[in-house]
N, C-alpha and C positions, 0 to 999 in steps of 0.2 A: 797742411795749411794752418796759418796762425789763427787763433781765435781769442776773443775777449773773455777773460775768466774772472774779472773783478765784479763788484756789485753793479747790476744794471741800473739801480736807482741813482747811482752817482752820475750816470750819463744824463738822465732826465734833469737832475739838479744843475748840472753844468750848463745845459741849454735853457734852463729856467722854464720848462714846460713839459707836459707829459708826452712821452714818446711811446707809451703803451707797450713797454718791454716786459712787464711782469704779469700780464694777463689780468686775472680777477682783482689782484691787489690794487691795480691802477684805478679801480672804480670805488674804492673804499677810503675811509678816513685814515687808513694806515699808510697811504701813499706819501712818501717823504716830501714830494713837491708841495703837497697841501700844508705840511707842518713846517718845512724848512725850505722856503722858496728862495734859496741863494746858493751860490756855487759851493761845492764840497771842498773840504780841506781846511787847514788852520786859518787861512786868510780869506776864506770864502766871503765873509760878510764885509770885509774891508777893502776888497778890490775896487780900483778906481772905476767910476761909472763911464768915463769917456772911452769910446772904442774907435779905433781907426777904421778907415774904409776897408782895408785888407782884413782887419779883425772881424768886421761885420760879415764880409763875404765868407770868411773861413768858418764862422759859427753857423752860417746857413748851410754850408756844405756838410759840416759835421753833423748837424741836426738831421738832415735828410739821410745821410749815409748810415747813421746809427739807428734811425727809425726803421729802415729796411734791413738792418743787420748785415751790412756789407763791410768788407775790408777795403782799405784805400785802393789797392790795385784793382779789385773788382769794380769799384765805383768808377774809377777813371776809365776802365775798359768800356763800361756802359756809356760814359760821356763820349768817348772816341767813336763808338758806333752811332750815337745820336748825331754827332757832328757831320757824319757822312750822309745822313738822310736829309730829304727836303723838309722844309717847314722850320718852325722855331725850335732851336736846339734844346732849350730848357724844357719845353712842353713834351718834345719827343723823348727826352730822358725820363721824365716822370711817367709817361705812358709805358715805357719799357719796364720800369720798375714795378708798375702795377700788373703787368702781364706775368710776372714771376709766379711759379706754382705755389711757393710757400706763402707769398702775399695773398694770392687768391684764396687759398685754404683758410687763411685768417679772416679775410673779408667775408667769406661765406658763413663764418661763425662755426666752422668745424674744428677750429683750434683757438685756444685762448690768447695766443700771441704768435708772432712770426717765428720766434725761436722754437716754440713747441711745434709749430707747423713743420719746420725743417727737420726736427727729430722724427716726427711721424712719417715724413716722406722718406728719409734715409733708412728707416726701419722697415720699409716695405708695406705700409698700411694703405697707401693711396694708389688709385688707378686713374689713368688719363685715357679716355676713349676705350675703356675696358682693358687696358694694358698697363702692367705695373711700371711705374716711373719712380726712381729713387734719387732724382736730381732736383733739389730745391730751386735751382735757377732756371729750370725748364720754362721757356717762354710759350705761353698759351696763344692759340689763334681763335678767331671767331668760330663759335660752334663747338668748341672742345668741351667734353664733359669730364668732370672731376668727381670721383666717387670713392667711398671707403670700402676696402675689401670686406666681403661678407663675414669672414672670420674675425674681423677687427671691430665690427659694429657694436659689440657689447662693451668695449673699453669705456671706462668712466670719463676719460678726458673728452671724448666726443659729446657725450650727453650733458656734461657739466657746461661745456662751451655753448652748446645749442640752447640751454636754458637761459644763459646770459643774453643771448641774441634774440630771444623770443619777442621782446618788445621793441626791437630795433628794426627800422625799415631796411629792406635789402637794397643795395646799390643798383642803379638802373641798368648796368651792363652785366649783372649777375642774376641767376635764379637758383632756387634750392628746393628740392623735394626732400623734406625732412624725414619722411617715412622710409625712404631708401638711402638717405644720406648721399644724394647725388646732386651736384651743382652743375650749372652750365655757364660757360664764359660766352655770353651772347655776342659781344662785340668789343672792340678796343675803345675804352672810354675817352670822352672829351675831357680836357684839363679842368673845365669848369665843374665837372661832376665829381672829380676826385677830392675827397676830404683830406687834403694835405695843407696844413698851415705853414707854407714856405714860399719864398720868392726864388724860384729856380733861376731867374735871370742873374742873380748875384753869384750863383755857382758858375754860370757861363762866363761871367766877367772874371771870376777867380782863375779859372783854368785857361783863360785867354791871355793872361799876363805873360 
């Protein structure tokens, strides 16, 4: 499967906001968005400010897709699944993305970024309902438990990430037992509770063309 191998910080600068792709670096003054809040490349500062309707919709889609670390085909497949379900398609899409195992591991504070979460999952460090799961896109259901394998609990990446999260309130649909490194996916979140600065309706309009 294709994967992005260029600088992650270029993606944040292209969207002109933090997508939290680099973990700890995103919370420091070294974050490029703080120092150079304009598009990357030779003409980044001189690009015309006026953006077409299509351009606005495209940027919103790219922002969400890159934030969750998905390729275009993956993202479109999620949209197709959301389109078949009842309710508002955009909200359903966002809820599905939040249910991904890699995203939940990141939201729990057990991984500094979604990219790192995917690596930890594929390397076999994570259990779901006490069974090993190595698929980052695994969709969680209400009541599922996510835990770190006992042999992996001494890894620095988990402890460093949890230190960063110690002063951050846990999201209402998640709970975490730090002593055992076990989290619970309590329920599917409501859109209003999801900390995602995006207008998903623009994505719906883009794919509906």
